[in-house]
C-alpha positions in Angstrom: -19.9 -11.6 -21.3 -20.3 -15.1 -22.5 -23.9 -16.2 -23.0 -25.5 -19.0 -20.8 -26.9 -21.8 -22.3 -29.4 -24.8 -21.4 -28.2 -28.5 -21.4 -29.7 -31.2 -23.7 -31.0 -32.7 -20.5 -33.1 -29.4 -19.8 -34.0 -29.1 -23.3 -35.6 -32.6 -23.0 -37.6 -31.5 -19.9 -39.3 -28.8 -22.0 -43.0 -28.9 -22.7 -42.8 -28.8 -26.6 -40.1 -31.7 -26.4 -42.1 -33.8 -24.0 -45.4 -33.6 -26.2 -43.1 -35.4 -28.8 -42.8 -38.3 -26.3 -38.7 -38.2 -26.5 -37.0 -41.2 -25.9 -33.0 -41.5 -25.6 -31.6 -43.8 -28.0 -27.8 -43.4 -27.4 -25.3 -40.8 -25.9 -26.4 -40.5 -22.3 -22.9 -39.4 -21.2 -23.6 -36.1 -23.3 -26.7 -35.1 -21.8 -25.2 -32.2 -19.9 -23.7 -30.4 -23.1 -24.8 -27.0 -23.4 -27.2 -26.1 -26.4 -26.4 -23.1 -28.0 -28.7 -23.0 -30.8 -31.4 -25.3 -32.6 -31.0 -26.0 -36.0 -33.5 -27.9 -38.5 -31.6 -30.0 -41.2 -32.8 -32.5 -43.7 -29.6 -32.8 -45.7 -26.8 -35.4 -44.9 -23.7 -32.9 -45.4 -25.3 -30.2 -42.8 -22.2 -30.4 -40.5 -20.3 -28.1 -42.7 -22.4 -25.2 -42.2 -22.5 -25.9 -38.1 -20.2 -24.2 -35.6 -20.7 -26.5 -32.7 -23.3 -26.4 -29.7 -26.4 -26.8 -32.1 -29.1 -29.3 -31.2 -30.1 -30.7 -34.8 -33.6 -31.5 -35.6 -34.6 -33.9 -38.4 -37.4 -36.0 -39.7 -34.5 -38.3 -41.5 -36.1 -38.0 -45.1 -32.8 -36.7 -46.5 -30.1 -38.9 -44.5 -28.3 -41.6 -46.4 -29.9 -45.1 -46.7 -26.6 -47.1 -46.4 -24.9 -47.9 -43.0 -21.8 -46.2 -44.0 -23.4 -43.0 -45.0 -25.2 -42.9 -41.5 -22.1 -43.6 -39.6 -20.4 -40.7 -41.5 -23.4 -38.3 -40.9 -23.2 -39.2 -37.2 -19.4 -38.9 -37.1 -19.5 -35.6 -39.0 -22.1 -33.9 -36.4 -19.8 -35.4 -33.5 -16.7 -33.8 -35.2 -18.1 -30.1 -35.4 -19.3 -30.5 -31.8 -23.3 -30.4 -31.8 -25.1 -30.9 -28.7 -27.2 -33.5 -30.0 -29.4 -34.9 -32.7 -33.2 -35.3 -32.5 -35.1 -37.3 -35.0 -38.9 -37.4 -35.4 -40.1 -40.7 -36.1 -42.8 -41.4 -38.8 -41.7 -39.9 -42.2 -38.4 -42.0 -42.8 -38.1 -44.2 -39.5 -41.5 -45.5 -38.6 -40.6 -47.1 -35.2 -36.9 -46.3 -34.3 -33.9 -45.0 -35.7 -31.4 -47.5 -37.6 -29.2 -49.4 -35.0 -26.1 -48.2 -36.8 -27.0 -44.7 -36.1 -27.4 -45.6 -32.4 -24.2 -47.3 -32.1 -22.4 -44.6 -33.8 -24.0 -41.8 -31.5 -23.1 -43.9 -28.7 -19.6 -44.5 -29.5 -19.1 -40.6 -29.9 -21.1 -39.7 -26.8 -23.4 -37.8 -28.9 -27.1 -37.6 -27.5 -29.6 -39.2 -30.0 -33.2 -38.6 -29.2 -36.4 -40.1 -31.0 -39.4 -38.3 -30.8 -42.4 -40.7 -31.1 -44.9 -38.2 -31.8 -45.2 -35.6 -34.5 -44.0 -32.3 -33.0 -43.7 -28.8 -34.6 -39.9 -28.0 -34.6 -40.8 -24.2 -34.3 -42.1 -24.7 -30.9 -39.0 -26.5 -29.8 -36.9 -23.8 -31.3 -39.0 -21.0 -29.4 -38.9 -22.8 -26.0 -35.0 -23.3 -26.1 -34.4 -19.6 -27.1 -36.8 -18.4 -24.3 -34.8 -20.5 -21.7 -31.6 -18.9 -23.2 -32.9 -15.4 -22.8 -34.0 -16.1 -19.2 -30.7 -17.7 -18.2 -29.0 -14.6 -19.8 -31.0 -12.2 -18.1 -30.5 -14.1 -14.6 -26.7 -13.9 -15.3 -27.0 -10.0 -16.0 -28.8 -9.4 -12.8 -26.3 -11.4 -10.9 -23.5 -9.4 -12.5 -25.1 -6.0 -11.8 -25.4 -7.0 -8.1 -21.8 -8.0 -8.0 -20.8 -4.5 -9.5 -23.1 -2.7 -7.0 -22.1 -4.6 -3.9 -18.4 -4.0 -4.6 -19.0 -0.2 -5.6 -20.6 0.3 -2.3 -17.8 -1.5 -0.4 -15.1 0.9 -2.3 -17.4 3.9 -1.2 -17.6 2.8 2.3 -13.8 2.2 2.4 -14.3 -1.5 3.5 -11.4 -3.5 4.9 -10.0 -6.5 3.3 -11.8 -8.9 5.6 -15.2 -7.4 4.7 -14.4 -7.7 0.9 -13.6 -11.3 0.9 -16.6 -12.0 3.2 -18.8 -10.4 0.6 -17.2 -12.1 -2.2 -17.8 -15.6 -0.6 -21.4 -14.6 0.2 -22.1 -13.6 -3.4 -20.1 -16.7 -4.8 -21.3 -19.2 -2.2 -17.8 -20.5 -2.3 -14.7 -20.2 0.0 -12.5 -17.3 -0.7 -8.9 -16.6 0.2 -6.8 -13.3 -0.2 -3.0 -14.1 0.2 0.3 -12.1 -0.2 3.0 -12.9 -2.6 4.6 -15.1 -0.2 1.4 -17.3 0.0 0.6 -15.9 3.5 -3.3 -15.7 4.2 -4.3 -12.1 4.7 -8.0 -12.7 4.9 -10.5 -15.5 4.3 -14.1 -16.7 4.3 -14.8 -20.5 4.2 -18.3 -20.0 2.9 -19.8 -22.2 5.9 -16.9 -24.9 5.2 -14.6 -26.0 7.7 -11.8 -23.0 8.0 -9.3 -25.4 9.5 -9.6 -27.9 6.5 -9.5 -24.9 4.1 -6.3 -23.5 5.4 -4.4 -26.5 6.5 -1.1 -26.4 4.8 -1.9 -23.4 2.9 1.3 -22.1 1.7 2.3 -25.4 0.1 -1.2 -26.0 -1.5 -1.0 -22.6 -2.8 2.4 -23.0 -4.6 0.6 -26.0 -6.5 -2.0 -23.5 -7.8 -0.4 -22.1 -11.1 -3.3 -20.6 -13.3 -2.2 -19.3 -16.7 -2.8 -15.8 -16.8 -3.7 -12.8 -14.6 -7.3 -14.1 -14.0 -7.6 -17.9 -14.7 -9.0 -21.2 -13.5 -6.8 -23.9 -12.3 -8.6 -27.0 -13.2 -6.2 -29.4 -11.2 -6.8 -27.5 -7.9 -10.2 -26.2 -8.6 -9.3 -22.7 -7.6 -10.2 -19.5 -9.8 -7.3 -17.2 -9.3 -6.7 -13.4 -10.0 -4.1 -11.0 -9.0 -4.5 -8.1 -6.7 -2.6 -5.0 -7.4 -2.6 -1.2 -8.5 -0.6 1.2 -10.2 1.5 -1.7 -11.7 2.2 -3.1 -8.2 0.9 -6.4 -7.5 0.9 -7.5 -4.0 -1.4 -10.5 -3.6 -3.6 -13.2 -5.1 -7.5 -13.4 -4.4 -8.6 -17.0 -4.8 -12.0 -18.7 -5.1 -12.7 -22.3 -4.8 -15.0 -23.7 -7.4 -14.6 -27.5 -7.7 -14.5 -28.5 -11.5 -17.4 -30.0 -12.8 -19.8 -28.1 -10.4 -22.9 -26.4 -12.2 -22.0 -27.2 -15.7 -24.5 -26.2 -18.4 -23.9 -22.8 -19.3 -21.9 -22.8 -22.5 -18.5 -22.8 -20.8 -15.9 -25.4 -21.7 -16.4 -28.5 -19.3 -14.9 -27.8 -16.0 -14.6 -23.8 -15.8 -16.6 -21.6 -13.5 -19.3 -19.6 -14.8 -18.5 -16.1 -16.0 -20.1 -14.4 -13.2 -17.5 -15.9 -10.9 -14.7 -14.5 -13.0 -16.2 -11.1 -13.0 -16.8 -11.2 -9.1 -13.1 -12.2 -8.3 -12.0 -9.3 -10.5 -14.2 -6.9 -9.0 -13.3 -8.0 -5.5 -9.7 -7.7 -6.3 -10.2 -4.2 -7.7 -12.0 -3.2 -4.5 -9.0 -4.6 -2.5 -6.4 -2.7 -4.5 -8.4 0.6 -4.4 -8.9 0.1 -0.5 -5.1 -0.1 -0.1 -4.7 3.1 -1.9 -7.7 5.1 0.2 -6.8 6.8 3.4 -9.0 8.2 5.8 -8.6 10.6 8.7 -10.8 12.5 11.0 -8.5 14.9 12.6 -8.2 18.7 13.0 -7.3 21.1 10.1 -3.8 21.6 11.5 -3.1 17.8 12.2 -4.5 17.2 8.7 -1.9 19.5 7.5 0.8 18.2 9.4 -0.2 14.8 8.0 -0.4 16.1 4.5 3.3 17.4 4.7 4.6 14.1 6.4 2.8 11.9 3.7 4.1 14.1 1.0 7.7 13.7 2.3 7.1 9.9 2.7 5.7 9.6 -0.8 7.6 12.4 -2.8 4.1 13.8 -3.7 5.2 17.5 -3.5 8.3 19.7 -4.3 10.4 20.0 -1.2 10.5 23.8 -1.6 6.5 23.7 -1.3 6.6 21.6 1.7 9.1 24.0 3.5 7.1 26.8 2.6 3.8 25.4 4.0 5.8 24.1 7.2 7.1 27.5 7.8 3.7 29.0 7.5 2.6 26.5 10.3 5.3 27.6 12.4 7.7 24.8 11.8 10.7 26.0 10.0 12.7 23.3 8.1 15.3 25.1 6.2 18.7 25.0 7.5 17.8 22.7 10.4 19.2 19.0 11.4 16.0 16.8 10.6 15.3 13.4 12.4 12.6 11.3 11.4 10.9 9.6 14.4 8.1 7.0 14.7 5.9 6.2 17.9 3.8 3.3 18.1 2.3 0.7 20.5 4.4 -2.4 20.8 3.6 -6.0 21.9 1.9 -5.9 25.5 4.6 -6.8 28.2 3.8 -8.7 31.6 3.9 -6.2 34.4 3.9 -9.2 36.8 7.0 -10.8 35.5 9.0 -7.5 34.6 12.0 -6.7 36.8 13.4 -3.4 37.5 14.0 -1.7 34.2 12.7 -4.5 32.2 9.8 -4.6 30.1 9.0 -8.4 30.3 8.5 -11.0 27.5 6.4 -9.8 24.7 2.9 -11.5 24.4 0.1 -11.5 22.0 -2.3 -9.3 24.0 -3.7 -6.1 22.6 -0.8 -6.0 20.2 -2.2 -3.5 17.8 -3.5 0.1 18.4 -7.0 0.8 17.8 -8.2 4.1 16.4 -8.9 5.5 20.0 -5.6 4.6 21.3 -4.0 5.9 18.2 -5.7 9.3 18.5 -4.6 9.4 22.4 -1.1 8.5 21.2 -0.9 11.3 18.8 -2.2 13.7 21.4 0.6 12.6 23.9 3.2 12.9 21.3 2.1 16.6 20.5 2.2 17.4 24.3 5.6 15.8 24.8 7.1 17.8 21.9 5.9 21.1 23.6 7.0 19.7 26.9 10.4 19.1 25.6 10.4 22.6 23.8 10.9 20.8 20.3 9.8 21.9 16.8 8.6 19.4 14.5 5.7 18.1 12.4 3.6 15.3 14.0 0.8 13.1 12.8 -0.4 9.7 12.4 1.0 8.3 9.4 -0.7 5.0 9.1 -3.3 2.8 11.2 -0.5 2.0 13.8 2.1 4.7 14.0 2.5 8.3 14.9 5.2 10.2 12.8 7.5 12.9 14.0 9.9 15.1 12.0 12.0 16.8 14.4 13.8 20.0 13.2 16.7 20.9 15.5 19.1 24.0 15.3 22.3 21.7 15.1 23.3 17.9 14.7 25.1 18.2 18.3 21.5 18.4 19.9 20.4 15.0 18.5 20.8 12.7 21.3 19.7 15.3 24.0 16.8 16.0 22.0 15.6 12.5 21.5 16.3 11.7 25.4 14.0 14.9 26.4 11.2 13.8 23.8 11.1 10.1 25.0 11.2 11.1 28.9 8.4 13.6 28.2 6.5 11.2 26.2 6.6 8.4 28.9 5.3 11.1 31.3 2.7 11.9 29.2 1.6 8.5 28.0 2.8 5.7 30.6 2.2 2.3 30.1 -1.4 1.5 30.0 -3.3 -1.8 31.4 -4.7 -3.9 28.5 -8.5 -4.8 29.1 -8.6 -8.4 29.6 -4.9 -8.7 29.4 -4.4 -10.8 32.7 -2.1 -8.0 34.2 -0.4 -7.2 30.8 0.5 -3.5 30.2 0.6 -1.9 26.6 3.8 0.0 26.0 5.0 2.8 23.9 7.9 2.3 21.5 9.9 5.1 20.0 12.3 4.7 16.9 14.3 7.4 15.2 16.1 7.3 11.8 19.4 8.8 10.9 19.6 12.6 11.2 19.9 14.5 8.1 20.8 18.0 7.0 18.4 18.4 4.0 14.8 18.3 3.4 15.5 16.3 0.3 16.9 13.6 2.6 14.1 13.5 5.2 12.3 10.6 3.5 15.3 8.4 4.1 15.2 9.3 7.9 11.4 8.7 8.1 11.5 5.6 6.2 14.3 4.1 8.5 12.5 5.3 11.6 9.3 3.3 10.3 11.2 0.3 9.7 13.1 0.2 12.9 9.8 0.8 14.9 8.2 -2.2 13.0 11.2 -4.5 13.8 11.4 -3.4 17.4 8.0 -4.2 18.1 9.0 -7.6 18.7 12.1 -6.7 20.7 11.7 -7.2 24.5 14.2 -4.6 25.6 13.2 -1.2 27.1 15.3 1.2 25.4 14.2 4.9 25.4 14.8 5.2 21.8 15.4 2.4 19.1 17.8 3.1 16.2 18.9 1.0 13.5 21.9 -0.5 14.9 19.6 -2.1 17.6 17.5 -4.2 15.1 20.3 -6.2 12.9 19.5 -7.9 9.9 16.8 -10.3 11.0 14.9 -7.4 12.3 15.3 -5.4 9.0 13.9 -8.2 7.1 11.1 -8.7 9.5 10.1 -5.1 9.1 10.3 -5.4 5.4 8.2 -8.5 5.3 5.2 -7.0 3.6 7.2 -5.3 1.0 6.4 -7.0 -2.4 10.0 -6.8 -3.8 11.3 -8.6 -0.7 8.6 -11.3 -1.3 9.4 -11.3 -5.1 13.3 -11.8 -4.0 12.3 -14.9 -1.6 10.2 -16.3 -4.7 13.3 -16.0 -7.1 15.6 -17.4 -4.7 13.7 -20.1 -3.0 10.6 -20.4 -5.1 11.7 -23.7 -7.2 12.9 -25.2 -3.8 9.5 -24.4 -2.0 7.4 -25.6 -5.1 9.7 -28.8 -4.9 8.8 -29.4 -1.3 5.0 -28.8 -1.8 5.0 -31.6 -4.6 7.2 -33.9 -2.1 5.8 -33.4 1.4 7.7 -36.4 2.7 11.1 -35.1 1.5 11.5 -31.5 2.5 14.7 -30.1 1.3 14.6 -26.6 2.7 15.3 -27.8 6.1 18.7 -29.5 4.6 19.5 -26.2 3.1 18.9 -24.3 6.4 21.1 -26.6 8.2 23.9 -26.2 5.8 23.8 -22.6 5.6 23.2 -22.1 9.5 26.3 -24.3 10.0 28.5 -21.8 8.0 28.5 -24.2 4.9 30.2 -27.0 7.0 28.7 -30.1 5.4 29.8 -32.3 8.3 28.1 -29.9 10.9 25.2 -29.4 8.6 24.6 -33.3 8.5 24.6 -33.6 12.1 22.3 -30.8 12.5 19.9 -32.3 9.9 20.2 -35.7 11.6 21.2 -37.2 8.3 24.3 -39.5 7.2 26.6 -37.4 5.4 26.3 -39.2 2.0 22.6 -38.5 2.2 23.1 -35.1 3.2 25.6 -34.5 0.4 23.2 -36.2 -2.0 20.4 -33.7 -0.8 22.5 -30.7 -1.3 23.4 -32.0 -4.8 19.5 -32.0 -5.6 19.1 -28.7 -4.0 21.8 -27.2 -6.3 20.2 -28.6 -9.3 16.8 -27.6 -8.4 17.7 -24.1 -7.6 20.3 -23.9 -10.6 23.0 -22.5 -8.3 26.4 -23.5 -6.9 26.3 -24.3 -3.0 30.1 -23.7 -2.9 29.7 -20.2 -4.0 30.0 -17.8 -1.0 28.0 -15.2 -2.9 25.1 -17.6 -3.9 24.8 -19.0 -0.3 24.8 -15.5 1.1 22.1 -14.6 -1.1 20.2 -17.9 -0.3 20.7 -17.4 3.4 19.1 -13.8 3.3 16.4 -15.3 1.4 15.8 -17.8 4.2 15.8 -15.0 6.9 13.4 -13.2 4.6 11.1 -16.4 4.4 11.0 -16.7 8.2 10.3 -12.9 8.6 7.2 -13.3 6.0 6.0 -16.4 7.5 6.2 -14.7 11.2 3.0 -12.6 11.9 
């Protein structure tokens, strides 16, 4: 941890210095320089022995007698970065320091202080060292509090919003957590205006480009650290610390204190750890089901061991046709406007299933399996969905089994009214992956079912079971919107153009590219769609090509860009 130092201004306020009747002769601009050490010197070539940050005390008896020598002495001190020069009057200079010394110090911004009464230099040295020790102790205590606070949050399994709130409280500064596509996941304005903080966040964030995993961007005033674990980064944590605030602790001018760097890194570690932790409070049998489903999803256990343990639970998986299924609550639908067999338009009322609803849904899924006389593993697999692995005797029974399961579940778990939802009802969505003939292929079916369920959540159709052909490319990209690799793909394909638009808010080229691609690369139609003249549209396309380094006449390049645009829309859509 870097030490914390007082400033020249703070040193001049100390009692041993005040007893010497100090007067600032020059260099007022440098009074906020940190004092790393106090050094007594009576020789003119002392600069070669200094390392920077020292407050030099002298009576002047050994200083040069000529003007050129005095200017060189002051210049050498300023050149090595001393904090200031204090001259005790009386022995060499009776009433004031030479004017040439004051002029040279003022020119270099070096504080030059006269002590008009005799003062024991040792008292000044002791007082400054005590100030440094006190500041270091304060910093140490603050650091200990940071470590303790985030250790407690890790043990408690606190969510991202709570971690961000605690970080903002400890720092006294706004804190924002974003994903790789610059979408805000959590924030705390620390008493400031949240609307102003987040206004145009994506463009603003793209202009924050610190050098390093944890670094301070002086231009924007944000301290940034990367959030991730196990070699997979998934976001950034940003703390706003305006450059120039709270100087005087030994840091380079305009950089935040060390404790804030420690704070954001500990907060980022807590966020990364929290993403890895899963908690459940289910019965032993359901825990075993969840363990096996999770192992299939994560490839964390050999499939032979999973088959053995499943058979011991009464769920044989060998020589079976296996289908991954995900059941979750979808967006609430309006019962008032729904026609026969229609779900009504989706609205943002009680869109997410809480823990109690998820437990009820898991129980209903288990009952539906028994009612439909189906065999399989079933358990919540995350905070939103209940997973099912159906084990059927043959592939021909797939459609019939899914239909029977869907009908039984709807009987066991009918649409529920949403509390405070104004007549809206929470409905259940069932999604199934492709059937597979081997336990080694099950993960593909489960992941596909999870992806289809996530994409279909925004679909207003009331299908008994959603399958992959129902969601299309846009749906597929939507369900993958939180995947860091997709966000990385978007950044790789469009990052340069998005950065350009962030730097030039009055000239947005992304819309031009969108119009061109949505019109099937027809430049005339694209110009009309963008409400631009054809020459202006062509010129913009040429600039887009240069910025992205691609040939917009290439079908392959445009296909990649179009997919990236669709992915960007998915990432920006909650």
